[in-house]
C-alpha positions as CSV (number, residue, x, y, z in Angstrom):
1,M,75.1,22.8,51.3
2,W,75.3,25.8,49.2
3,T,75.1,23.5,46.0
4,L,71.8,22.2,47.4
5,A,70.5,25.6,48.2
6,Y,71.3,26.9,44.7
7,G,69.7,23.9,43.3
8,L,66.5,24.4,45.2
9,I,66.4,28.1,44.2
10,A,66.9,27.1,40.6
11,L,64.1,24.5,40.8
12,A,61.9,27.0,42.4
13,V,62.5,29.6,39.7
14,M,61.8,27.0,36.9
15,A,58.7,26.0,38.6
16,F,57.5,29.6,38.8
17,V,58.5,30.1,35.1
18,V,56.6,27.0,34.0
19,L,53.4,28.0,36.3
20,Y,53.5,31.6,34.9
21,A,53.7,30.5,31.4
22,A,50.8,28.0,31.8
23,T,48.6,30.6,33.4
24,H,49.3,33.5,31.1
25,A,49.7,31.8,27.7
26,P,46.8,32.6,25.4
27,A,44.3,29.6,25.3
28,P,43.0,28.7,21.8
29,A,39.4,29.6,21.5
30,A,37.0,26.8,20.9
31,V,35.5,26.7,17.3
32,D,31.8,26.1,17.5
33,L,31.5,24.8,14.0
34,A,28.0,23.2,14.7
35,D,26.6,26.4,16.1
36,Q,27.9,28.4,13.2
37,L,26.5,25.9,10.7
38,Y,23.1,26.2,12.4
39,H,23.2,29.8,12.4
40,A,24.0,30.0,8.6
41,K,21.1,27.7,7.8
42,R,18.8,29.6,10.2
43,W,19.6,32.9,8.5
44,L,18.8,31.5,5.1
45,A,15.6,29.9,6.4
46,Q,14.4,33.2,7.8
47,N,15.2,35.2,4.7
48,L,14.1,32.6,2.1
49,P,10.7,34.0,1.3
50,L,12.4,37.4,0.7
51,L,15.0,36.2,-1.7
52,P,14.9,37.5,-5.3
53,R,13.1,35.1,-7.7
54,T,14.1,34.8,-11.3
55,E,12.9,32.8,-14.3
56,K,16.3,32.9,-16.0
57,E,18.8,30.1,-15.3
58,T,21.7,32.4,-16.1
59,H,20.9,34.6,-13.2
60,L,20.9,31.8,-10.9
61,L,24.4,30.9,-12.0
62,V,25.7,34.4,-11.4
63,Y,23.9,35.7,-8.3
64,D,24.0,34.2,-4.8
65,N,20.9,33.7,-2.6
66,A,18.3,33.5,-5.3
67,V,15.4,31.3,-6.3
68,M,14.6,30.1,-9.9
69,V,10.9,29.8,-10.5
70,R,8.8,28.9,-13.5
71,I,5.6,30.9,-14.0
72,T,2.5,28.7,-15.0
73,N,-1.2,28.7,-14.8
74,A,-3.6,27.4,-12.1
75,T,-7.3,27.1,-11.9
76,A,-9.5,28.5,-9.2
77,Y,-13.1,29.5,-8.5
78,D,-13.6,33.2,-8.1
79,P,-16.6,33.6,-5.7
80,V,-17.2,37.3,-6.6
81,E,-17.5,36.7,-10.2
82,R,-18.9,33.1,-9.7
83,R,-16.9,31.5,-12.4
84,W,-13.7,29.6,-12.8
85,T,-10.7,31.5,-13.7
86,T,-6.9,31.0,-14.3
87,Y,-4.2,32.9,-12.5
88,P,-0.3,32.6,-12.5
89,V,1.6,30.8,-9.8
90,A,5.3,30.4,-9.4
91,L,6.9,27.1,-9.2
92,P,10.3,26.9,-7.3
93,L,12.6,24.8,-9.4
94,A,16.2,25.7,-8.1
95,Y,18.0,27.5,-5.3
96,R,21.5,29.0,-5.0
97,L,22.2,29.8,-1.4
98,D,25.3,31.1,0.3
99,R,25.9,32.3,3.9
100,E,29.3,33.0,5.6
101,E,29.9,32.6,9.2
102,R,33.3,33.1,11.1
103,N,34.8,29.9,10.1
104,I,32.6,28.1,7.7
105,V,30.9,29.0,4.4
106,Y,27.5,27.2,3.8
107,Q,26.7,27.0,0.2
108,L,23.9,24.9,-1.4
109,F,22.7,24.5,-5.0
110,L,19.6,22.6,-5.8
111,N,18.1,22.2,-9.3
112,V,15.2,20.0,-10.5
113,T,16.5,18.4,-13.7
114,I,13.8,15.8,-14.2
115,C,10.4,15.4,-12.9
116,R,8.0,12.8,-14.2
117,G,5.3,10.3,-13.4
118,I,6.4,6.6,-12.9
119,V,5.0,3.4,-11.5
120,A,7.1,2.6,-8.4
121,S,8.5,-1.0,-7.9
122,W,5.7,-1.4,-5.2
123,G,3.0,-0.7,-7.9
124,E,1.9,2.7,-6.9
125,P,1.8,5.9,-9.3
126,T,4.8,8.0,-8.1
127,V,6.5,11.3,-9.0
128,L,10.2,11.0,-9.5
129,Y,12.3,14.0,-8.9
130,V,15.9,14.1,-10.0
131,I,17.7,17.0,-8.4
132,E,21.2,18.3,-9.1
133,V,23.0,19.0,-5.8
134,R,26.1,21.0,-5.1
135,H,27.1,21.5,-1.5
136,S,30.1,23.1,0.3
137,L,30.2,20.4,2.9
138,D,30.3,17.5,0.5
139,Y,27.9,15.0,2.1
140,L,24.3,15.6,3.3
141,P,23.5,12.6,5.6
142,W,21.2,14.6,7.7
143,V,18.9,15.7,4.8
144,E,15.2,14.7,5.0
145,T,12.7,14.8,2.2
146,Y,8.9,15.3,2.6
147,A,6.0,15.3,0.1
148,A,3.4,18.0,0.5
149,V,-0.1,16.5,-0.1
150,A,-3.3,18.5,-0.1
151,E,-6.5,17.2,1.3
152,N,-8.3,19.0,-1.5
153,T,-6.3,20.1,-4.5
154,T,-9.0,22.4,-5.7
155,A,-9.3,24.1,-2.3
156,Y,-5.6,24.5,-2.1
157,Y,-5.5,26.4,-5.3
158,N,-8.6,28.4,-4.5
159,G,-6.5,29.4,-1.2
160,L,-3.5,30.6,-3.4
161,Y,-5.8,32.6,-5.6
162,G,-6.9,34.6,-2.6
163,Y,-3.3,35.5,-2.0
164,Y,-2.8,36.3,-5.6
165,K,-5.9,38.7,-5.5
166,A,-4.5,40.4,-2.4
167,W,-0.9,40.7,-3.5
168,G,-1.3,41.2,-7.3
169,R,1.7,39.0,-8.0
170,P,2.2,35.3,-8.6
171,V,2.3,33.1,-5.5
172,A,5.2,30.7,-5.1
173,V,4.0,27.2,-4.3
174,G,5.4,26.1,-1.0
175,L,7.2,29.4,-0.4
176,D,4.2,31.8,0.1
177,P,2.9,33.2,2.3
178,D,5.6,31.3,4.4
179,I,6.9,27.8,4.4
180,G,4.6,25.6,6.4
181,A,1.6,28.2,6.3
182,D,-0.1,26.2,3.6
183,R,-1.2,23.7,6.3
184,D,-4.0,26.1,6.8
185,L,-5.0,25.3,3.2
186,G,-5.2,21.6,4.0
187,V,-1.6,20.5,3.2
188,R,0.1,17.8,5.1
189,L,3.7,16.5,4.9
190,V,4.5,12.8,4.4
191,R,7.9,11.3,4.3
192,A,9.3,10.8,0.9
193,V,12.0,8.2,0.0
194,H,15.2,9.8,-1.4
195,A,18.7,8.4,-2.4
196,F,21.9,10.2,-3.3
197,V,24.1,9.2,-6.3
198,Y,27.6,10.7,-6.0
199,N,29.8,11.3,-8.9
200,A,33.6,10.6,-8.2
201,T,34.8,12.7,-11.2
202,D,33.1,16.1,-10.4
203,A,31.3,18.0,-7.8
204,V,27.8,17.2,-9.0
205,T,25.5,14.9,-7.0
206,K,22.1,13.8,-7.8
207,M,19.4,13.2,-5.5
208,Y,16.4,11.0,-6.4
209,V,13.1,11.6,-4.6
210,A,10.0,9.4,-4.9
211,A,6.8,11.2,-3.9
212,P,3.1,10.2,-4.1
213,A,1.2,11.0,-7.3
214,S,-0.8,13.7,-5.4
215,T,2.2,15.6,-4.4
216,L,2.0,19.4,-4.7
217,Y,5.7,19.8,-4.1
218,I,8.5,18.1,-2.1
219,L,10.3,19.7,0.7
220,V,14.1,19.2,1.1
221,V,15.0,19.8,4.8
222,D,18.6,20.5,6.0
223,Y,17.3,21.6,9.4
224,P,16.4,24.3,10.0
225,L,16.4,25.1,6.4
226,K,13.4,23.9,4.3
227,L,13.4,24.2,0.6
228,P,10.2,23.5,-1.5
229,L,10.8,22.1,-5.0
230,S,8.1,21.6,-7.7
231,C,7.6,19.8,-10.9
232,P,7.7,22.2,-13.9
233,N,4.4,21.0,-15.4
234,F,2.8,19.4,-12.4
235,V,0.4,22.2,-11.5
236,E,-1.4,22.3,-14.9
237,T,-1.9,18.5,-14.8
238,T,-3.1,18.0,-11.2
239,N,-5.1,21.2,-11.3
240,A,-6.8,20.6,-14.5
241,L,-7.7,17.0,-13.6
242,G,-8.8,17.7,-10.1
243,G,-5.8,16.0,-8.6
244,E,-5.5,13.1,-10.9
245,V,-2.4,12.4,-13.0
246,D,-2.1,10.0,-15.9
247,F,1.1,7.8,-15.5
248,P,2.6,5.4,-18.0
249,R,1.7,1.9,-17.6
250,R,4.5,-0.4,-16.5
251,R,5.6,-2.6,-19.3
252,N,5.6,-6.3,-18.9
């Protein structure tokens, strides 16, 4: 009888200990990696127009959160002076972005290495972008690419000229006054075809983007982050020819 009683008491004590440990043990906090990734990209998206811009590639290799641009000339009509004039615009060619959250570090490096006119396999004049990509998360299956096309190229650069006159500094194509704001200048986005080529021997990935010949710039979207990229010499060509570009003929 006493043996049974002691056994029941011991069993009750063990049950109490197990229950107490289960209810008072620290529970591991859930790691919201998806939310942290979104917040990192949203912070970069909100601050993108404010990031420092440089024309030197060496600066981009040293400093985080910077944009490399190339200053070139565009043509616009000055209604006050009643004549055509040239003014400087900035072409975004590369980004080095970095944002750290509690459990992740989001890093992205984009650099336009080649940009030229080709005739696509479907027979249409096309602008081919070749972009160097380095990313802290390895693969980018969720990336989308768009081509920004103006209804009227001359009107678009006339609109940028208005910002240049007001600000007194070069306007960055696609970045100023804000990403997406140039729709007021008649710019619309169309889907652009892209493909990734991964290199197994190093961390460099190349992204190929095919955009229509009338493209002002392409938009690489890692939502909610949107990054405009330009061709180095595309503004002079399209602006001077009123939106027309000479492309090499396809060899038979």
